[in-house]
C-alpha positions in Angstrom: 119.1 -168.9 -26.8 120.4 -165.6 -28.1 123.0 -165.5 -25.3 124.2 -168.9 -26.4 124.4 -167.6 -30.0 126.7 -164.9 -28.7 128.9 -167.5 -27.0 129.0 -169.5 -30.2 130.1 -166.4 -32.2 133.0 -165.8 -29.7 133.9 -169.5 -29.9 134.0 -169.5 -33.7 136.0 -166.3 -33.8 138.5 -167.7 -31.2 138.7 -171.0 -33.1 139.3 -169.0 -36.3 142.3 -167.2 -34.7 143.6 -170.6 -33.5 143.3 -171.9 -37.1 145.3 -168.9 -38.3 148.1 -169.6 -35.8 148.6 -172.9 -37.7 148.2 -171.6 -41.2 149.9 -168.2 -41.2 153.6 -168.7 -40.3 156.3 -166.2 -39.6 158.1 -167.1 -42.9 155.1 -168.0 -45.1 151.9 -169.9 -45.1 151.2 -173.5 -44.4 150.0 -175.4 -47.5 149.1 -179.1 -47.6 150.8 -179.5 -51.0 154.1 -178.5 -49.4 154.0 -181.6 -47.1 155.7 -183.5 -49.9 158.6 -181.0 -50.2 160.7 -180.6 -47.0 162.6 -177.7 -48.5 159.4 -175.6 -49.0 157.9 -176.7 -45.7 161.0 -176.0 -43.7 161.3 -172.5 -45.2 157.7 -171.7 -44.3 158.2 -173.0 -40.7 161.4 -171.1 -40.1 161.2 -169.0 -36.9 157.8 -170.5 -35.8 157.6 -170.3 -31.9 156.7 -173.6 -30.4 154.1 -171.8 -28.3 152.0 -171.0 -31.4 150.8 -174.6 -32.1 150.4 -175.2 -28.4 148.2 -172.1 -28.0 146.2 -173.2 -31.1 145.5 -176.6 -29.6 144.7 -175.5 -26.1 142.6 -172.4 -27.0 141.0 -174.3 -29.9 139.6 -176.9 -27.5 138.1 -174.1 -25.4 136.7 -172.4 -28.5 135.0 -175.6 -29.7 133.4 -176.0 -26.3 132.0 -172.5 -26.6 130.5 -172.7 -30.0 129.0 -176.1 -29.3 126.6 -174.4 -26.9 125.3 -172.4 -29.8 124.7 -175.4 -32.0 122.9 -177.2 -29.2 120.7 -174.2 -28.7 119.9 -174.2 -32.4 119.0 -177.9 -32.1 116.6 -177.1 -29.3 115.0 -174.3 -31.3 114.5 -176.7 -34.3 112.8 -179.3 -32.1 109.7 -177.1 -32.0 109.3 -177.5 -35.7 110.7 -180.8 -36.7 111.8 -183.6 -34.3 113.6 -185.4 -37.1 115.7 -182.4 -38.1 116.4 -181.6 -34.5 117.6 -185.2 -33.9 119.9 -185.1 -37.0 121.3 -181.8 -36.0 122.0 -183.0 -32.4 123.8 -186.1 -33.6 125.9 -184.1 -36.1 126.6 -181.6 -33.3 128.0 -184.3 -31.1 130.1 -185.6 -33.9 131.6 -182.2 -34.7 132.3 -181.5 -31.0 134.1 -184.8 -30.4 135.9 -185.6 -33.7 136.4 -181.9 -34.4 138.2 -181.3 -31.2 140.4 -184.3 -31.8 141.0 -183.0 -35.4 142.0 -179.6 -34.1 144.6 -181.1 -31.7 145.8 -183.5 -34.4 146.5 -180.5 -36.6 148.6 -178.7 -34.0 150.7 -181.7 -32.9 152.4 -182.3 -36.2 153.4 -178.6 -36.4 154.8 -178.7 -32.9 156.7 -182.0 -33.6 158.0 -180.8 -36.9 159.6 -177.7 -35.4 160.7 -179.5 -32.2 162.5 -182.2 -34.3 164.4 -179.6 -36.3 162.3 -179.4 -39.5 164.3 -182.3 -41.0 163.2 -184.8 -43.6 162.8 -187.4 -40.9 160.6 -185.0 -39.0 158.5 -184.5 -42.1 158.1 -188.3 -42.6 156.9 -188.6 -39.0 154.3 -185.9 -39.2 153.1 -187.1 -42.6 152.5 -190.6 -41.1 150.8 -189.1 -38.1 148.5 -186.9 -40.2 147.5 -189.8 -42.5 146.7 -192.1 -39.5 144.6 -189.5 -37.7 142.9 -187.8 -40.8 139.7 -189.8 -40.1 138.9 -187.2 -37.4 139.0 -184.5 -40.1 136.7 -186.5 -42.4 134.2 -187.3 -39.7 134.2 -183.7 -38.4 133.4 -182.3 -41.8 130.8 -185.0 -42.4 129.1 -183.7 -39.2 129.1 -180.1 -40.4 127.7 -181.4 -43.7 124.8 -183.2 -42.1 124.1 -180.2 -39.8 124.3 -177.7 -42.6 122.1 -179.7 -45.1 119.5 -180.4 -42.4 119.2 -176.8 -41.4 119.2 -175.6 -45.0 116.4 -178.0 -46.0 114.3 -177.1 -43.0 114.5 -173.4 -43.8 114.0 -173.7 -47.6 111.0 -176.1 -47.3 109.3 -173.8 -44.8 109.4 -176.1 -41.8 110.6 -173.2 -39.7 109.2 -169.6 -39.4 112.3 -168.2 -40.9 112.0 -166.6 -44.4 113.4 -168.9 -47.1 116.2 -166.5 -48.0 117.5 -167.0 -44.4 119.0 -170.3 -45.7 122.1 -168.3 -46.5 122.8 -168.0 -42.8 124.0 -171.5 -42.7 127.6 -172.7 -42.1 127.6 -175.0 -45.2 126.9 -172.4 -48.0 129.0 -169.8 -46.2 131.9 -172.3 -46.0 131.5 -173.1 -49.7 131.6 -169.4 -50.5 134.7 -168.8 -48.5 136.8 -171.9 -49.3 137.8 -170.7 -52.8 139.2 -167.6 -51.3 141.7 -169.8 -49.4 141.1 -167.8 -46.2 142.6 -169.3 -43.1 139.9 -170.5 -40.7 137.1 -170.2 -43.3 134.8 -172.6 -41.5 135.0 -170.7 -38.3 134.3 -167.3 -40.0 131.3 -169.0 -41.7 130.1 -170.3 -38.3 130.4 -166.8 -36.8 128.5 -165.2 -39.6 125.8 -167.9 -39.4 125.2 -167.3 -35.7 125.3 -163.5 -36.1 122.6 -163.7 -38.8 120.4 -166.0 -36.8 120.9 -163.8 -33.7 119.0 -161.0 -35.5 116.5 -163.2 -37.3 115.3 -165.4 -34.4 
C-alpha cells in the first residue's frame, strides 16, 4: 500500500506540473475571466509553444493513471473498517479517473487550438464553445473528489478508522480548499500529493 502511495505522490506532482504548463504562460498567466476578452487572452498566449499543451495532455493522462493506484489502495485500506465508505470511495475514484482524464485533455485542446488558429477572435469563439460543451467533465470530476474527500473525512473524524482524528487534515478536500484562495496553479494536485505523503507516514 505504501508503495502505491509513493506512486500516487509522483502522479500528483507530475499532474501538477502538467497543470502549470496550461496555467503559467510565457507572456502571462491563463485566467478564466480573460476568455471573454481576446486582447488579454492573446497577449497572455503570445509565444506559447504548441508542445506545451500537448505535453500537458499526454503526460497528464499518465499522471492520472499513476495517482489512481494510490486512491484504489486507500479504498482497499478503508474496506477493513467500513464497507460503505470503501464502496463510496471506489465509485468516486472511478469517476475521477475517467471524467478527470477527459477533463484534463479537454483543458489542453482549447489552448492548442487557440494558438494553432492564430489567437484570433474566431479562435476564441471556437474554444469557448468547446469548453462550454465539455465542461460537464470538470463538474463530474470535482464531484468525484468531493465525495471521496467527504467520505474519508467523515470516516476519520468519527473514529471509524484507527487514524487519530486530527489526521483528517491529510485529505485532498480540506487541503484543496486551503490552497484554492492562494490561486496556485495545480492546487488540487499539490493537495493530493500532501495527502498521500501524510498518510504514508501515518498508516
